[in-house]
Every structure is written in C-alpha cells, then in structure tokens.
C-alpha positions as CSV (number, residue, x, y, z in Angstrom):
1,M,2.2,9.1,4.4
2,L,-1.4,8.6,5.5
3,D,-2.5,12.2,4.8
4,G,-3.7,12.6,8.4
5,Y,-5.6,9.3,8.6
6,D,-5.4,7.3,11.8
7,P,-3.3,4.2,11.3
8,V,-4.9,2.4,14.2
9,A,-8.4,3.0,12.8
10,Y,-7.7,0.8,9.7
11,H,-7.1,-2.1,12.1
12,A,-9.5,-1.4,14.9
13,L,-12.5,0.0,13.0
14,R,-11.7,-1.3,9.5
15,E,-12.4,2.2,8.1
16,L,-10.8,5.5,7.4
17,R,-10.8,7.9,10.3
18,R,-9.1,11.3,10.3
19,G,-6.7,12.0,13.1
20,V,-6.5,15.2,15.0
21,A,-3.6,17.6,15.6
22,H,-3.6,17.1,19.4
23,H,-3.2,13.3,19.1
24,T,0.1,12.8,17.1
25,A,3.1,10.6,17.4
26,S,6.3,10.2,15.4
27,F,7.8,7.0,14.3
28,D,10.7,6.4,12.0
29,G,10.7,10.1,10.9
30,V,6.9,10.1,10.1
31,V,4.3,12.0,12.0
32,Y,1.0,10.0,12.5
33,Y,-2.3,11.5,13.5
34,F,-4.8,9.7,15.7
35,A,-8.6,10.0,16.2
36,S,-8.2,9.4,20.0
37,A,-5.7,9.2,22.8
38,E,-6.5,5.5,23.0
39,H,-5.5,5.0,19.4
40,R,-2.3,7.0,20.0
41,A,-1.4,4.8,23.0
42,Q,-2.1,1.6,21.0
43,F,0.2,2.8,18.3
44,L,3.0,3.7,20.7
45,R,2.9,0.3,22.3
46,T,3.4,-1.6,19.0
47,P,4.1,0.9,16.1
48,L,5.3,-1.7,13.6
49,R,1.9,-3.3,13.8
50,Y,0.3,-0.2,12.4
51,V,2.7,1.4,9.9
52,P,2.0,0.7,6.3
53,A,3.9,-1.9,4.3
54,F,6.6,-0.7,1.9
55,G,6.9,2.6,3.7
56,G,3.5,3.6,2.4
57,H,4.4,3.0,-1.3
58,C,1.8,1.3,-3.6
59,A,2.1,-2.5,-3.3
60,N,1.1,-2.9,-6.9
61,Q,3.9,-0.7,-8.2
62,M,6.3,-2.3,-5.7
63,R,6.0,-5.6,-7.5
64,F,7.8,-3.8,-10.4
65,G,10.4,-2.3,-8.1
66,L,8.7,1.2,-8.5
67,P,8.3,3.1,-5.2
68,V,5.2,5.1,-6.1
69,R,3.3,6.8,-3.3
70,G,0.3,4.9,-2.0
71,D,-3.1,6.6,-1.6
72,P,-4.4,6.0,2.0
73,T,-8.0,5.7,0.7
74,H,-7.1,2.6,-1.3
75,W,-6.0,-0.1,1.1
76,K,-6.2,-3.6,2.4
77,L,-5.2,-5.3,5.6
78,I,-3.1,-8.3,4.6
79,D,-2.1,-10.6,7.4
80,G,-2.7,-7.8,9.9
81,Q,-0.6,-5.3,8.0
82,L,-1.8,-2.2,6.2
83,W,-1.0,-2.3,2.4
84,L,-1.7,0.9,0.3
85,F,-2.3,1.2,-3.4
86,S,-2.1,4.2,-5.7
87,S,-5.6,3.8,-6.9
88,G,-8.6,1.4,-6.8
89,D,-7.5,-0.1,-10.1
90,A,-3.9,-0.7,-8.8
91,R,-5.5,-2.4,-5.8
92,N,-7.6,-4.7,-8.1
93,Y,-4.6,-5.5,-10.3
94,F,-2.5,-6.5,-7.3
95,L,-5.3,-8.6,-5.7
96,M,-6.0,-10.4,-9.0
97,F,-2.9,-12.5,-8.3
98,E,-2.3,-11.6,-4.6
99,A,-0.1,-14.4,-3.4
100,P,2.6,-14.2,-6.1
101,N,2.4,-10.4,-6.2
102,R,3.0,-10.3,-2.5
103,V,6.2,-12.4,-2.8
104,I,7.5,-10.2,-5.7
105,A,6.6,-6.9,-4.0
106,E,8.3,-8.0,-0.7
107,R,11.4,-9.1,-2.6
108,Y,11.8,-5.7,-4.4
109,W,11.1,-3.8,-1.2
110,T,13.8,-5.8,0.6
111,D,16.4,-6.0,-2.1
112,E,16.0,-2.7,-3.9
113,V,14.0,0.0,-2.1
114,R,14.0,-0.2,1.7
115,G,16.5,2.1,3.2
116,R,17.4,3.7,-0.1
117,Y,16.5,7.0,-1.8
118,A,13.0,6.3,-3.3
119,L,13.2,8.9,-6.0
120,W,16.4,7.4,-7.4
121,R,15.0,3.9,-7.3
122,L,11.9,5.1,-9.1
123,V,14.0,6.8,-11.9
124,W,16.3,3.8,-12.1
125,R,13.4,1.3,-12.4
126,T,11.5,3.5,-14.8
127,L,14.5,3.4,-17.1
128,F,15.4,-0.2,-16.5
129,R,12.2,-2.1,-16.2
130,V,11.9,-5.5,-14.5
131,P,11.3,-8.4,-17.0
132,H,7.7,-8.9,-15.8
133,Y,6.7,-5.2,-16.0
134,Q,3.2,-4.5,-17.2
135,S,1.8,-1.1,-18.1
136,L,-1.5,0.0,-16.5
137,E,-3.1,-0.6,-19.9
138,E,-1.7,-4.2,-20.0
139,Q,-2.9,-4.8,-16.4
140,E,-6.4,-3.5,-17.3
141,T,-6.6,-5.8,-20.3
142,I,-5.7,-8.8,-18.1
143,W,-8.2,-7.7,-15.4
144,Q,-11.0,-7.3,-18.0
145,Q,-10.2,-10.7,-19.5
146,S,-10.2,-12.4,-16.1
147,R,-13.5,-10.8,-15.3
148,R,-15.0,-11.9,-18.6
149,D,-13.7,-15.4,-18.0
150,G,-15.4,-15.4,-14.6
151,R,-12.2,-15.6,-12.6
152,L,-12.8,-12.3,-10.9
153,R,-15.6,-10.4,-9.3
154,S,-16.3,-7.0,-10.6
155,N,-15.0,-5.0,-7.7
156,R,-13.7,-1.6,-8.8
157,G,-11.8,0.8,-6.4
158,G,-12.6,1.1,-2.8
159,A,-10.9,0.1,0.4
160,R,-10.7,-2.9,2.7
C-alpha cells in the first residue's frame, strides 16, 4: 500500500522515508516497513493513527466512489490522518474544495467501499457513475479556471 515507505515518517518527519526489511509489522493484512525500530514501536502502539485513510485508495477518486490506488508520494496529513492521492493533479483537485470533498469521500468509503471487494466496486462505479462525477479533464478545467480567477495558488504535484 505504501510501497515500502514508513507510515510513521509521514507524521513524525513530515517526509517520505523508506522502511527497511528488518523493521516490519503487519496490520489488517498489510505489511508495513519502518525506517527504525522506534517507528515500528510507535506504529504498534497505535496503528490506526498511521494507516492511510480509505485503505490507501486515492481520496480524490473516492469522492466518486472509485477505489483507485493511491500513490504514497502524493499525500497530505488531514486532521492527523494520512490521505493518499493517485497523482499530484488528483491531490490538487481534491484540495480545491477540501471540506466538501472530504465529506463526500468519507461517505462513499463508509457506504460503498470499506469491507467490500475494491475491484468490483471500481467496475460498478465506472459503469454507474455518481451524479457529480467529473472526468480528469473536467477537473483540470475547473482547477485552471479557479487559478485564473485568483481563487487558488499554483501548486502542482508534490506532497504534504
């Protein structure tokens, strides 16, 4: 899910840090790698604090009920929880209207995706789109317009 990145480092260091094979732990069927024994111990004390939201799926796509894998290099800590995005653009689109997008994404995660077979949900929601669905092109158009209107800073990609 995190491609070997240390989940505690996102919180403690606010940066990506690769874990090592001799510092691992499993939680909820996922193996996590840690940069140090200290990070591993922190994780084991409170794992729910460190696991990514939405099972590691992209928060931007989750607002459309689409469980698309998040990229651990595109992330943000929101209220102390790690949120992943499939790309820097997806991160920007989500953060453009963060508060309502959070509510919608959390609703689809709770009502449709969590505890279910993600591939089936992806196929189903690809065939039967939510009423508010926007293609990446439509999201880009909105993002560009908001930037031109001065409502957004030009912040492409990246983490944090």
